[in-house]
N, C-alpha and C positions, 0 to 999 in steps of 0.2 A: 409439480406446479401446473395448473391448468392454463390453457392459452388465454382464458378470460381474466386471469388474475394479473394484478399489477406486478411486474418483476421486482424482486428484492435487489437493491443496489448495495454492494459492499465496496467500501473505500479502504484501501490499504496504503498506509504511508510508513516511511522509515528512512532514517539517514542512509546515505550511500555506504555500502559495505555491511549492512545489518543482516544480509541474507534474504532480503525480500523476494528477489527474483527466483531463487531456489525454492522458497516456501510456496510462492504462488504457482510455480510450475508443477510442484508435487500435488498441491491442492486440486488443480484442474484435472489431474489424472484420477484423483480419488472421488471427486464429487460430480455426479452426473448433472446435466442440464444447467451448467454454469459456464457462461461465456466470458471471455476476456476481451476487454476494450483495448485495442492497440492504438496507442497515442500517435498523433501527428507531430512531426518535428522538422525544424529547418536545419538541424545539424546534419553532418555527413555520417554515413554508416561507419562503425568502428569494427575492425577485425573481421569476423565472419558473420556479422549482422546482415540480415536479409530484409529487403523492403517487403512490407505486408506481413512479416512474421514478428520482428522485434519492434519496428516502428513503421509508420508511413512517412517516408522522407519526401518533403515537398520544398520547393523554393520559397523564399520569403514573400514574393508577390502573391503566390497561391495561398499561403497562410493568411495574409492580410485580406484576401478576397473572402476566405471562409469566415473570418472574424466579421467582416462587413455584412455577410449574408446570414449571420446569427447561427452558424453551423456548429459552434462549440458549446458544450456544457460548461467548460472551463478552459482557460488558457493562461499561460504565464511566460515571461521571458526570464531565462536563467543563464547567466554568464554570456549574454548576447545572443543566445539561441532561444527559439520559441518552441513551446510544447503545448499541445492541446488535446482535449478529449471530445470527439465528435458526438453530437446528439444522435446521429444515425444508429449508433450501437444500442442506445436505449430503445429506439423504435424497433429495431430488429429483435431485441429481447422480448418486447411486448408481443410481437407477432409470433415468435416461436414458442413462447411460454417458458423461456429460460430466465434465470437470474443473471445479473451482470456484475463482473468484478472489475474495479477500477484501481489501477496502480498509479497513484499520483502523489505529489508532494504536499506539504502542509498548506501552501498557498492555494493550490488547486482544490484541495479537500474543503477548505473554507468556502470557496465559490460554489462547489457542488452542494454543500449543506444548505446554502442559501436558496438554491433552486429545488433541491430534493431534501426536504427537511426530515424525511423518514429514512434516508440512507443510513446504513450501518457502518460506522467508522472504526477501524482497527489500526492501532499504532504499534509497530514492531520496534523494540529497543534492543541494542546490544547489551551484554551483561555489564560492560563498563567501557570507559574510554580506551584503556590499554588494549582490550580485545578488538575494538573497532579499528584502532591504528594498525594492529597486527594484520587484520584482514585486508586493509587497504594496501599495506606494504607488500602483501603477497599477490597483489594484482600487478602483473608485470608492466601494464601500460601506464601506471600512475607515476608521475614524476614527483619529486619532493614537494615542489610548490603546489601541485595538485592535491597531494595528501594533506598538507596543512590547510588548504582551502576547504577541503571536504570535512576535515575535523572541526573547523570553525563553523561551517554551515550546519554540521550535525549538532553542535552545541546550541545553535539558535533553534533548530527544528525540535529538539527534544524538550525544549522549554514549553512547547505547544502541546505536550502529551495530554494535558487535562482537557483538551477540546474533543477528545475521542471517547467512544463508547467502551471500547475494549483495549486492554494493554497486553501485549505478548512479548515477554522477554526471551529472546532467541539465544538461549544458553546451550541447549542440546537439540540438534536438528530434528531427530526422530520425535522427541516430545513436542517440539514446537509445531511440527506438521499435525500431530494429533490434536493439539490445542486449537490450531487454526481451523481444522476440519470441524471440531466441536462447536466453535462459534457459528460457522456457516450453517451447520445442520440444526443447531439450537434455534436460530432465527427462523428457519423454515418450520420447525416444530411449533413455534409460537402461533403460527397460523392455523394449526390443526384444531378443529372444533370437535375433539374427541379426547377421551382419557388417554394418557401416554402409557406405553409399556414401560417396564422397569428399565429396559435398556435405553429407551428414549429419554426417560427421566434422568438417567445417569449422564447422558450427553448434555441435557439442560443444566444440570448441577455443575458439570465440568466447565461449561461456558460461563456460568454465573460467577464462578471464582475468578474469572479473568476480566470482570467488569472494572471500570476505572476505580470505583469506590473501594473495591476489595484489593487493589494493587498499589494504591498510593504510597503505602508504607514501604513496599519493596522497591519502588521507583526512586525513592530519595537517595540511597547510596549511589545509584547510577548517575543521577543528576549531579551529585556532589563530585563525582569523579571527573565530570566535564568542566565543572566550575573551578577546580583546582588545577593551576598550570602544571603540566608535566613536562620537564625538560626532555627533549628528544635526543637520543644518542646519535641521530643522523643530522642534527642541526649544526 
């Protein structure tokens, strides 16, 4: 991408436990000239999280100052803690000629789409509710109440899947990484004012199969698994 071009902005959303962080980390290793927007938050670091790497950790009064100064593309309060995406990352991407990757929830994604109508949105889904619960239970830091809260939030979030351009069902990690990479590269290829090579066309075709209209049928059983109450063995 040339520095004079407007950066492509990719929004990735997913319920907690869907494997979004792993996918985005792998994507950033594979795709050149793609910057990750590190969110600001008022919550404390967890475990081995580092300031400036996982989040920018700021006190509540600093977060409110940034809101008042119009420094956020989007921000939200989740469980009493604030999260926001700084406009500065978009400015930096414009200057460097890189594209920008945003890892934000459905609430934030809706705000960004209002400001950046051409942003490309990708929703990552777990294969079903049981798989998501298993993943959440295998995170040692999650209490039972936290697991149930996240499952309830996930149910609400996946109902918003049809607001997104692309749907990625994270059933097998390696395949999911390939699909995510195809989406990002395909959107770049859309800007090419030249015939595509057969390899490039194959990337475009792979990404097209992940568009919302082509995945709606596959998503229905996943939605149904969240709508049907599942008694927990841990309850």
